[in-house]
C-alpha positions in Angstrom: 6.6 -20.8 -17.6 10.3 -20.1 -18.9 10.0 -16.8 -19.4 9.3 -16.1 -15.7 11.8 -18.6 -14.8 14.5 -17.0 -16.5 13.3 -13.5 -15.6 13.5 -14.2 -11.8 16.6 -15.8 -11.9 18.1 -13.0 -13.5 17.0 -10.5 -10.9 17.8 -12.5 -8.3 21.5 -13.5 -9.4 21.9 -10.3 -10.9 20.9 -7.7 -8.6 18.4 -9.0 -6.3 20.0 -9.2 -2.9 21.1 -5.7 -3.1 17.8 -4.3 -4.9 16.5 -4.1 -1.7 19.2 -1.7 -0.2 19.5 0.4 -3.7 16.1 1.4 -3.5 16.4 2.6 0.0 19.0 5.0 -0.9 17.1 6.3 -3.7 14.4 7.1 -1.6 16.6 8.7 1.2 18.3 10.5 -2.1 14.8 11.4 -3.0 13.2 12.5 0.3 16.2 13.8 2.6 16.6 17.0 0.7 12.9 17.5 1.0 12.8 17.2 5.0 15.3 19.2 5.6 13.9 22.5 3.5 10.8 22.1 5.4 9.7 24.7 7.8 10.8 24.4 11.7 7.1 24.6 13.2 5.8 22.2 10.7 8.6 19.8 11.9 8.2 20.6 15.4 4.3 19.8 15.4 4.8 16.7 13.5 7.3 15.7 16.3 10.6 14.2 16.2 10.5 10.8 17.0 7.4 10.7 14.4 9.6 11.9 11.8 12.0 9.3 12.2 9.6 6.9 12.0 7.6 8.0 8.8 11.3 7.9 7.5 12.3 4.5 8.8 8.9 2.6 8.4 7.9 4.5 5.2 11.2 3.7 3.7 10.1 -0.2 4.1 6.6 0.0 2.8 8.1 1.8 0.1 10.6 -0.6 -0.4 8.5 -4.0 0.0 5.9 -2.2 -2.6 8.5 -1.6 -5.6 9.7 -5.1 -5.0 6.5 -6.7 -4.3 5.4 -4.8 -7.9 8.8 -6.1 -9.7 8.3 -9.5 -8.5 4.2 -9.4 -9.6 5.3 -7.6 -13.1 7.8 -10.8 -13.8 4.8 -12.9 -12.9 1.9 -11.2 -15.0 3.4 -9.2 -17.9 4.5 -12.6 -19.7 0.8 -14.3 -18.7 -0.8 -11.1 -20.5 1.1 -10.9 -23.2 0.9 -14.9 -24.4 -2.6 -14.4 -23.1 -3.7 -11.1 -25.7 -1.4 -12.9 -28.4 -3.6 -16.3 -27.9 -6.9 -14.0 -28.0 -5.4 -11.6 -31.2 -4.9 -14.9 -32.9 -8.6 -16.2 -33.0 -9.8 -12.1 -33.2 -8.5 -8.9 -32.5 -11.6 -7.2 -30.9 -11.4 -9.6 -28.3 -8.3 -8.6 -27.6 -9.2 -5.0 -27.6 -12.0 -5.9 -25.1 -9.4 -7.4 -22.4 -7.5 -4.4 -22.8 -10.7 -2.3 -22.3 -11.9 -4.2 -19.3 -8.3 -3.9 -18.1 -8.2 -0.3 -18.2 -11.9 0.3 -16.6 -11.0 -2.5 -14.0 -7.4 -0.1 -13.2 -9.8 2.7 -13.1 -12.1 1.6 -10.6 -9.6 0.2 -8.2 -7.5 3.4 -8.1 -11.0 5.1 -7.4 -11.9 2.8 -4.2 -7.8 2.7 -3.8 -8.2 6.8 -3.6 -11.3 5.9 -0.8 -9.0 4.0 1.4 -6.1 6.6 1.1 -8.1 9.0 3.0 -9.0 6.3 5.8 -5.2 5.0 5.7 -4.3 8.8 6.6 -6.9 8.8 9.7 -5.5 6.0 10.9 -2.2 6.9 10.9 -2.7 10.5 12.2 -4.5 8.9 15.3 -2.0 6.2 15.8 0.5 8.9 16.2 -1.9 10.8 18.7 -2.5 7.6 20.7 1.0 7.3 21.1 1.4 10.8 22.4 -1.4 10.2 24.8 0.4 7.2 26.2 3.7 9.4 26.6 1.8 12.2 28.1 0.1 9.4 30.5 3.5 7.9 31.5 5.8 11.3 31.6 3.1 12.9 34.0 1.8 10.1 36.3 2.1 12.3 39.3 0.3 15.1 38.0 -2.9 12.7 36.3 -2.7 10.6 40.2 -3.4 14.3 41.6 -5.8 15.9 40.1 -8.0 12.6 39.5 -8.0 12.7 35.5 -7.1 9.0 35.1 -10.9 8.4 33.6 -10.1 11.6 31.2 -7.3 10.1 30.2 -8.5 6.9 29.6 -11.5 8.1 27.9 -9.1 9.9 25.4 -7.3 6.6 25.0 -10.8 5.1 24.0 -11.5 7.8 21.5 -8.2 6.9 19.9 -9.1 3.4 19.9 -12.6 4.0 18.9 -11.0 6.6 15.4 -8.7 3.6 14.6 -11.3 1.1 14.9 -13.5 3.1 12.6 -10.5 3.5 10.1 -9.9 0.3 9.8 -13.5 -1.1 9.3 -13.5 1.1 6.2 -10.3 0.4 4.8 -11.1 -3.3 5.3 -14.5 -3.0 3.2 -12.5 -0.8 0.2 -9.4 -3.8 0.0 -12.2 -6.2 0.3 -14.1 -4.8 -2.8 -10.4 -3.7 -4.5 -9.0 -7.9 -4.2 -12.5 -9.5 -4.7 -12.9 -7.8 -7.6 -9.7 -8.0 -9.7 -10.0 -12.1 -8.6 -13.4 -12.0 -10.1 -12.2 -10.1 -13.0 -9.0 -12.7 -13.4 -11.2 -15.7 -13.3 -13.7 -14.3 -15.9 -10.8 -13.6 -18.0 -9.5 -17.1 -17.6 -12.8 -18.3 -18.6 -13.0 -16.5 -21.3 -10.1 -17.1 -22.7 -11.1 -20.9 -22.7 -14.3 -20.4 -24.3 -12.8 -18.4 -27.0 -10.1 -21.2 -27.8 -12.8 -23.5 -27.3 -14.8 -21.7 -29.4 
């Protein structure tokens, strides 16, 4: 606990307030040159609005995830190091077994997250498509009325919502398995350590 407070206090006082924008600058320096060198046809296919959204929202997501990762490391690493130390003091094979279980859990989480990543991509693409459909309706409302295409446009919007809904359902299932598997694993490890220490 002392180590956790020392690490977090040091991070917060030393560079934490500026870290968010340091990471933001790093992401922009990494990806802006790549975007500048993209093919113009590819950029036009994506659309300027969506490209700006990717840059702005993507930057926010990446920075938030990196900051969360640093916070979690400052909490989890000291805990696990101390846990392995305690278990290794009793029997080294237990500590090796813990490491093996952690590696297996990590592989399983990556596998499930890879499946969820495909669904997240479908959801992201369809959200962009839904935005385009809505813009098209607003921009060409007179033409839609003249050609009596209100129901057709509405049907297209409902199709996009159905695709997003289906992707969300699959993502939620994947996330349920990931988070609950990790929780059960963490609880099992605590019980295991308590049992070993008691024994």
